[in-house]
C-alpha positions in Angstrom: -24.0 -11.8 -24.4 -26.4 -14.1 -22.4 -27.7 -11.6 -19.9 -26.9 -8.3 -18.1 -27.6 -7.8 -14.4 -28.1 -4.1 -13.6 -28.9 -2.2 -10.5 -27.4 -0.1 -7.7 -25.1 -0.9 -4.8 -24.4 1.1 -1.7 -20.9 2.4 -0.9 -20.2 5.1 1.7 -23.9 6.1 1.8 -24.2 6.5 -2.0 -26.1 4.6 -4.6 -23.8 3.6 -7.4 -25.0 2.2 -10.7 -23.5 -1.2 -11.9 -23.9 -3.7 -14.6 -22.7 -7.3 -14.8 -22.5 -9.2 -18.1 -23.1 -12.9 -17.5 -21.5 -14.6 -20.5 -20.9 -18.0 -19.0 -17.1 -17.6 -18.9 -14.7 -18.7 -16.3 -12.8 -15.4 -16.3 -13.9 -12.1 -14.9 -12.9 -8.7 -16.1 -13.4 -5.5 -14.1 -13.7 -2.4 -16.3 -12.7 1.1 -15.1 -14.0 4.0 -17.2 -12.2 7.4 -17.6 -12.8 10.9 -16.3 -16.1 12.4 -17.3 -17.1 9.1 -19.0 -19.3 6.3 -17.8 -19.0 2.5 -17.8 -21.3 2.5 -20.9 -18.5 4.1 -23.0 -17.0 0.6 -23.3 -20.0 -0.4 -25.4 -18.1 -1.0 -28.6 -15.6 -3.3 -26.8 -18.4 -5.4 -25.2 -18.9 -7.8 -28.1 -15.2 -8.8 -28.3 -14.7 -8.8 -24.5 -17.8 -10.9 -23.9 -16.3 -13.7 -26.0 -13.7 -14.2 -23.4 -14.9 -12.8 -20.0 -17.8 -12.1 -17.7 -17.8 -8.3 -17.5 -18.2 -6.2 -14.3 -18.5 -2.5 -14.3 -19.9 0.5 -12.4 -20.1 4.2 -12.6 -18.0 6.2 -10.2 -19.6 8.8 -7.9 -20.7 11.8 -9.9 -20.5 9.8 -13.2 -23.1 8.1 -15.4 -26.2 7.0 -13.4 -24.5 7.0 -10.0 -25.3 9.5 -7.3 -23.5 12.9 -7.1 -21.5 13.8 -4.1 -23.7 15.6 -1.6 -20.9 17.5 0.1 -17.1 17.7 0.1 -14.8 17.0 -2.8 -14.1 14.1 -5.1 -10.8 12.2 -4.7 -9.2 8.9 -5.6 -9.6 7.5 -2.1 -13.4 7.6 -2.4 -13.2 5.7 -5.7 -10.8 3.1 -4.4 -13.2 2.5 -1.4 -16.1 2.1 -3.8 -14.0 -0.3 -5.9 -13.3 -2.4 -2.8 -17.0 -2.5 -2.0 -18.0 -3.5 -5.5 -15.3 -6.2 -5.6 -16.3 -7.6 -2.3 -20.0 -7.8 -3.4 -19.7 -9.1 -6.9 -16.2 -10.2 -8.1 -14.7 -13.7 -7.8 -11.6 -14.2 -5.7 -9.3 -13.4 -8.7 -10.0 -11.4 -11.8 -8.6 -9.3 -14.6 -8.6 -5.4 -14.9 -9.1 -3.2 -17.9 -8.9 0.6 -17.2 -9.0 3.6 -19.5 -7.4 7.0 -18.7 -8.2 7.9 -15.1 -9.7 4.4 -14.8 -6.2 3.0 -15.7 -4.8 4.9 -12.7 -7.5 3.7 -10.4 -7.2 0.2 -11.6 -3.4 0.2 -11.2 -3.6 1.6 -7.7 -6.1 -1.1 -6.7 -3.9 -3.8 -8.3 -0.9 -2.4 -6.3 -2.9 -2.6 -3.0 -4.4 -6.0 -3.6 -2.0 -7.9 -6.0 -3.2 -11.2 -4.7 -6.6 -10.6 -6.3 -5.4 -9.6 -9.8 -4.6 -12.0 -12.6 -3.7 -9.3 -15.1 -4.1 -5.5 -15.8 -4.3 -3.5 -19.0 -4.2 0.3 -18.9 -5.4 2.1 -22.0 -3.9 5.6 -21.9 -3.6 5.1 -18.1 -1.5 7.3 -15.9 0.2 7.3 -12.6 1.6 10.6 -11.3 5.2 10.7 -10.0 6.1 14.2 -9.0 8.8 15.9 -7.1 7.9 17.4 -3.7 8.0 20.9 -5.2 5.5 19.9 -7.9 3.3 18.0 -5.5 3.2 21.1 -3.2 2.3 23.3 -6.2 -0.5 20.9 -7.2 -2.0 20.6 -3.7 -1.9 24.4 -3.3 -3.6 25.0 -6.6 -6.3 22.5 -5.6 -6.7 24.1 -2.2 -7.0 27.5 -3.8 -10.0 26.4 -5.7 -11.8 25.9 -2.4 -11.5 29.6 -1.4 -14.8 31.3 -0.9 -16.7 28.1 -1.4 -18.6 26.5 1.6 -18.2 22.8 1.5 -21.2 21.1 0.0 -22.9 24.3 -1.3 -21.1 24.8 -4.6 -23.4 25.9 -7.3 -23.4 23.0 -9.8 -23.7 24.7 -13.1 -24.1 22.1 -15.8 -23.9 22.9 -19.5 -27.2 22.6 -21.4 -27.5 21.6 -25.0 -30.7 22.3 -27.0 -30.6 18.9 -28.7 -28.5 15.8 -29.2 -27.0 17.3 -32.4 -25.3 19.9 -30.2 -24.0 17.2 -27.9 -22.6 15.2 -30.9 -20.8 18.4 -32.1 -19.3 18.8 -28.7 -18.1 15.1 -28.6 -16.7 15.0 -32.2 -13.3 16.6 -31.3 -13.0 14.2 -28.3 -13.6 11.2 -30.5 -12.2 12.3 -33.9 -11.8 8.8 -35.3 -15.2 7.5 -34.2 -18.1 7.2 -36.8 -20.9 9.8 -36.4 -23.4 7.1 -35.6 -21.3 5.8 -32.7 -20.8 9.3 -31.4 -24.6 9.7 -31.4 -24.8 6.6 -29.2 -22.2 8.0 -26.9 -24.2 11.3 -26.7 -27.3 9.4 -25.6 -25.4 7.4 -22.9 -23.6 10.4 -21.5 -26.5 12.9 -21.2 -29.9 13.2 -19.7 -32.9 15.0 -21.1 -34.1 17.7 -18.7 -36.8 20.4 -18.9 -34.1 22.9 -20.0 -32.4 20.6 -22.5 -29.8 17.9 -22.6 -27.2 17.9 -19.9 -24.2 15.8 -19.0 -25.0 13.0 -16.5 -21.6 13.7 -14.8 -21.4 16.0 -11.8 -19.8 19.3 -12.7 -18.2 19.4 -9.2 -15.8 16.7 -10.5 -14.2 19.3 -12.7 -12.9 21.1 -9.6 -10.3 18.4 -9.4 -8.6 16.7 -6.5 -5.1 16.6 -5.0 
């Protein structure tokens, strides 16, 4: 890789962390990370992808090094708006998409809205929900019920604390059962921050409340 541009961009009043890998290629690839991940979790794909593409990526709100939501609740619409902002600021007219898990769903939605911008899309374990009206109603009600007795924007964000990185690695091993221990240790460093009370996830716990 010839160089990485990093910084923050503004979207909807929030500072979102981004990185652009300038590899001197004539093809651009936009990466979408998964739920409770960060754009850094593509790190083991970077060497291969950089042989073929310039890489563009950012951390969603409440993920990685991006700002946490100050009030309200997380949803796909916010993320799609942030994607549109990022694309308008940094991406060329046409580009490729690679999305993992939740990122696959976000990338597919964006491609469906703006097909004229997309050259190709790959979804790794991506998902798109197709539900009956009854199931949709049940899902929305379950989500709304989680808001009971919570004043918007004042939810106590209780983040799990680990005494050391070894505990984080133990927590991640079941999530990445086929990954070498050394690589899981790298993931642990990318996904946590060292605080006065111990290591905590960078991701906002409010995200676990879910969205409709």
